[in-house]
C-alpha positions in Angstrom: 150.8 24.9 69.4 150.4 28.1 67.8 150.7 31.5 69.7 149.1 34.7 69.8 152.0 36.9 70.1 150.9 40.5 69.7 147.5 42.3 69.4 147.1 46.0 68.3 144.2 48.2 67.8 143.5 51.1 65.7 140.7 53.5 66.2 138.6 55.3 63.6 139.3 59.1 63.4 136.1 60.6 65.0 135.4 60.0 68.6 131.7 60.6 69.6 130.0 60.6 72.9 126.8 58.5 73.1 124.9 61.5 74.4 125.9 63.6 71.2 124.1 61.0 69.0 120.8 61.3 70.6 120.0 64.6 69.0 121.0 63.4 65.5 118.9 60.3 65.7 115.8 62.4 67.2 116.0 64.4 64.1 116.3 61.4 61.8 113.7 59.2 63.5 111.3 61.7 65.4 108.7 61.9 62.7 108.3 58.0 62.3 107.7 57.0 65.9 105.1 58.7 68.4 107.2 57.1 71.2 110.6 58.3 69.9 111.7 59.5 73.4 111.1 56.0 74.9 112.9 54.5 72.0 115.9 56.8 72.3 116.5 55.4 76.0 118.3 52.5 74.3 121.3 54.9 73.7 121.5 55.5 77.4 120.8 52.0 78.5 123.2 50.1 76.4 126.2 50.8 78.6 128.1 52.6 75.8 129.7 55.8 76.8 131.6 56.6 73.5 132.4 55.3 70.0 134.6 55.9 67.0 133.2 56.7 63.5 135.0 56.8 60.1 133.2 60.1 59.5 132.0 63.2 61.3 128.4 63.4 62.5 127.3 65.9 60.0 128.3 63.4 57.3 125.5 61.1 58.3 122.8 63.8 58.2 122.6 63.6 54.3 121.5 60.8 52.1 124.5 58.9 50.9 124.5 56.3 48.0 126.1 52.9 48.4 129.0 54.2 46.1 129.8 57.0 48.4 129.7 54.8 51.5 131.8 52.3 49.8 134.3 54.6 48.3 134.9 56.0 51.9 135.0 52.6 53.2 138.0 51.8 50.9 139.9 54.9 51.5 139.5 54.7 55.4 140.0 51.0 55.6 143.4 51.1 53.6 144.4 54.0 56.0 143.4 52.3 59.1 144.5 48.8 58.1 147.9 50.1 57.0 148.5 51.7 60.3 147.4 48.6 62.4 149.7 46.2 60.4 152.7 48.7 60.8 152.0 48.7 64.6 151.7 45.1 64.9 155.0 44.4 63.2 156.9 47.1 65.2 155.4 46.0 68.5 156.2 42.3 67.6 159.7 43.2 66.2 158.9 41.3 63.0 159.8 42.4 59.6 157.2 42.2 56.8 159.5 39.7 55.0 159.0 37.2 57.8 155.0 37.3 57.3 153.8 34.3 55.4 150.0 34.8 55.2 147.5 37.6 55.9 143.9 36.8 56.7 141.8 39.8 56.3 138.2 40.0 57.8 135.6 42.5 57.1 131.8 42.6 56.4 131.0 46.4 56.3 132.2 47.2 52.7 133.2 45.8 49.4 136.5 46.0 47.4 138.1 43.8 44.6 141.0 43.7 44.7 140.4 43.3 48.6 141.6 45.6 51.2 144.7 43.4 52.0 146.0 43.6 48.6 145.9 47.4 48.8 147.4 47.5 52.1 150.4 45.3 50.7 150.8 47.8 48.0 150.6 50.7 50.3 153.3 49.4 52.6 155.3 47.8 49.8 155.2 44.3 51.5 156.6 41.2 49.8 154.5 40.1 46.9 154.4 36.5 47.7 152.5 36.6 51.2 149.4 34.4 50.9 146.2 36.2 51.2 143.0 35.0 52.6 140.3 37.6 52.5 137.1 36.5 54.5 133.8 38.4 54.0 130.5 37.9 55.8 131.5 36.6 59.2 130.2 39.8 61.1 130.6 39.8 64.7 132.2 36.2 64.8 135.0 37.5 62.4 137.7 38.1 65.0 137.4 34.8 66.5 137.2 33.1 63.2 140.3 34.8 61.9 142.2 33.5 64.9 140.9 30.1 64.3 141.9 30.0 60.8 145.3 31.4 61.6 145.6 28.6 64.1 144.7 26.1 61.4 147.3 27.4 59.1 150.2 27.6 61.7 149.5 23.9 62.6 150.0 23.0 59.1 153.0 25.3 58.6 154.6 25.4 62.2 157.3 28.0 61.0 154.6 30.4 59.7 153.9 33.9 60.9 150.4 35.1 60.1 148.6 38.4 60.5 145.0 38.7 61.3 143.5 42.0 60.2 140.0 42.6 61.4 138.5 45.9 60.2 134.9 47.0 60.2 133.3 50.5 59.4 129.9 49.7 60.5 128.7 53.5 60.8 129.3 53.8 57.0 126.3 51.1 56.7 123.8 53.6 58.1 120.9 54.1 55.8 119.3 57.4 56.5 116.0 56.4 55.0 115.8 53.2 56.9 113.2 53.9 59.6 113.2 50.4 61.1 113.8 49.7 64.7 116.6 47.4 63.8 118.3 50.3 62.3 117.6 52.3 65.4 119.0 49.7 67.6 122.0 49.3 65.3 122.6 52.9 65.5 122.9 52.8 69.1 125.3 50.1 69.0 127.6 49.8 66.0 130.8 51.7 65.4 134.2 51.5 63.7 137.6 50.2 64.5 140.5 47.8 63.4 142.7 45.2 65.2 145.7 43.3 63.8 147.2 40.0 65.5 150.4 38.2 64.9 149.9 34.5 65.1 153.0 32.3 65.1 153.4 28.7 64.7 155.7 26.6 67.0 158.9 27.2 65.3 158.3 30.9 65.0 157.0 31.7 68.4 159.6 32.6 71.1 158.0 35.1 73.6 155.0 35.7 75.9 151.5 35.1 74.6 148.4 32.9 74.5 148.9 29.3 73.1 146.0 28.3 71.2 145.0 24.6 72.2 142.1 24.3 70.1 139.4 26.0 68.0 135.8 25.3 67.2 133.2 26.6 64.6 129.5 26.0 64.8 126.6 26.9 62.7 123.0 26.9 63.8 120.7 25.4 61.1 118.2 27.4 59.4 119.1 30.8 61.3 119.9 33.2 58.6 117.4 35.6 59.7 118.9 36.3 63.2 121.8 38.4 62.2 123.2 40.0 59.1 122.7 42.4 56.1 120.0 42.7 53.7 121.7 44.3 50.4 119.6 47.0 48.8 120.0 49.8 46.6 120.9 52.3 49.4 123.3 50.0 51.1 123.6 47.4 53.7 120.5 47.2 55.9 121.1 45.6 59.3 119.1 42.5 60.4 119.1 42.3 64.1 116.7 39.9 65.6 115.2 40.6 69.1 115.5 37.0 69.8 119.4 36.8 69.8 119.8 37.1 73.9 117.3 34.2 74.2 119.0 32.3 71.5 122.2 32.6 73.2 120.9 31.4 76.5 119.5 28.2 74.9 122.2 27.3 72.3 125.5 28.6 73.7 126.0 26.3 76.7 125.6 23.0 74.9 127.8 24.2 72.3 130.5 25.4 74.8 130.1 22.1 76.6 130.8 20.1 73.6 133.9 22.0 72.8 135.4 21.7 76.5 134.4 18.2 76.9 136.6 17.3 73.9 139.4 18.9 75.6 138.8 17.3 78.9 137.6 20.5 80.4 134.3 22.0 81.8 133.0 25.6 82.3 134.5 25.5 85.8 138.0 25.6 84.0 137.3 29.0 82.4 139.6 31.3 84.3 139.3 34.1 82.0 136.2 34.8 79.6 137.4 36.7 76.3 134.0 37.4 74.8 132.7 39.7 72.0 130.5 42.3 73.6 127.6 42.2 71.0 125.8 44.4 73.5 124.5 44.8 77.1 121.9 42.1 76.7 124.2 39.7 74.8 126.7 40.0 77.7 124.0 39.1 80.2 122.8 36.2 78.3 126.5 35.0 78.2 126.4 35.0 82.0 123.0 33.3 82.3 123.8 30.7 79.7 127.3 29.8 81.2 126.3 30.4 84.8 129.2 32.7 85.4 129.6 35.8 87.5 129.4 39.4 86.1 133.1 39.8 87.0 133.7 37.2 84.1 132.3 39.9 81.6 133.9 43.0 83.1 136.5 43.5 80.4 134.0 42.9 77.6 131.7 45.5 79.3 134.5 47.8 79.5 135.5 47.6 75.7 131.7 48.0 75.0 131.6 51.2 77.0 134.5 52.7 75.4 134.1 51.6 71.9 130.6 50.2 71.2 130.3 47.2 69.0 132.7 47.3 66.2 131.5 43.9 64.8 134.7 41.6 64.0 137.5 43.6 65.8 135.7 43.9 68.9 136.8 40.7 70.6 140.4 41.5 69.6 140.0 44.7 71.5 138.9 42.6 74.6 142.0 40.1 73.9 144.3 43.1 73.9 143.1 44.1 77.4 143.7 40.7 78.7 147.2 40.5 77.1 148.0 44.0 78.5 147.4 42.9 82.1 149.5 40.6 84.4 149.0 37.0 83.6 150.7 33.9 85.0 151.9 30.7 83.0 149.2 28.1 82.7 146.1 30.4 83.2 143.5 29.5 80.8 140.8 31.3 78.8 137.8 30.7 76.4 137.6 33.2 73.6 134.3 33.4 71.9 132.3 35.4 69.4 129.0 35.0 67.8 127.7 36.2 64.3 125.7 35.8 61.4 124.5 32.2 60.3 123.7 32.0 63.4 127.0 31.0 64.3 129.8 30.7 67.0 133.6 30.5 67.0 135.6 29.5 70.1 139.3 29.1 70.9 140.8 27.6 74.1 143.9 29.6 75.1 146.6 29.1 77.7 149.0 31.8 78.9 152.6 31.1 78.4 155.4 33.4 80.0 155.0 36.2 82.6 153.4 39.6 81.5 
């Protein structure tokens, strides 16, 4: 079975306290809502203390074209992505010549050639690495990237695969969008990158999480739950208020089917590695799967320190688990939900002593 060997993260350059954003947002939205002070409470109630952005706060106070946003996305994505790849290779003690494939995940900017190609050129990586750029997976992208790496390494047991998730969600902010969805997104979304080395049976030789299985699921006719609307001014966030209730009703049967196929049940989940889409999303996980709040404590910690970075966020949570003491045989469910509406899940088992 393939193994998750190494996880590294790379923060965007500008750290912002949540309270500092309130004044900026008040100026932007204050004239649109008579109850702006009530709405601004979402910034304090979301259990987020700080976030990282690709640009300083004053950059967002001016109207920006889609071209301006996307040019900055490409520039910063190549910088952050290159650093993440270098850190991952160094920590794993693997040379770039030993990498067989790169799976690049992003949904917050556009680039052709894709960012992974630009990074390969930036780092002078071997030209025959197989590239698999995936766009549009949103918050489910981190788990989906691991799943596709798992699939690849099962087909090629000697392979080393890099999964690079990189999102600059802050750059999608549309100053002229006064919708409540944009306000909520502004209170949650942030920027970050994570890089993971997944190795096949013949390449893995140290501690890490073995991947036993993965599962993808798509809820029919749910395109309007989460995603982007592409307009002249940029990517406008689609964020349904019904997401927590959808999770409560839909997630458990989906999880039960996955675990039953493995001869498992929710009682076997020792560690819950979940994408923290927001405070209400984590509460919905707990209600749906009937688990204590202690199971989402690490996800809540990541949400507090980094906000919702979309696809890389679950990998930040994964890194926290991998950096803590684990015993051989301990098992975990890794999951993330995204546009579609969709879910990605993996069943993991720790091998080796941390």
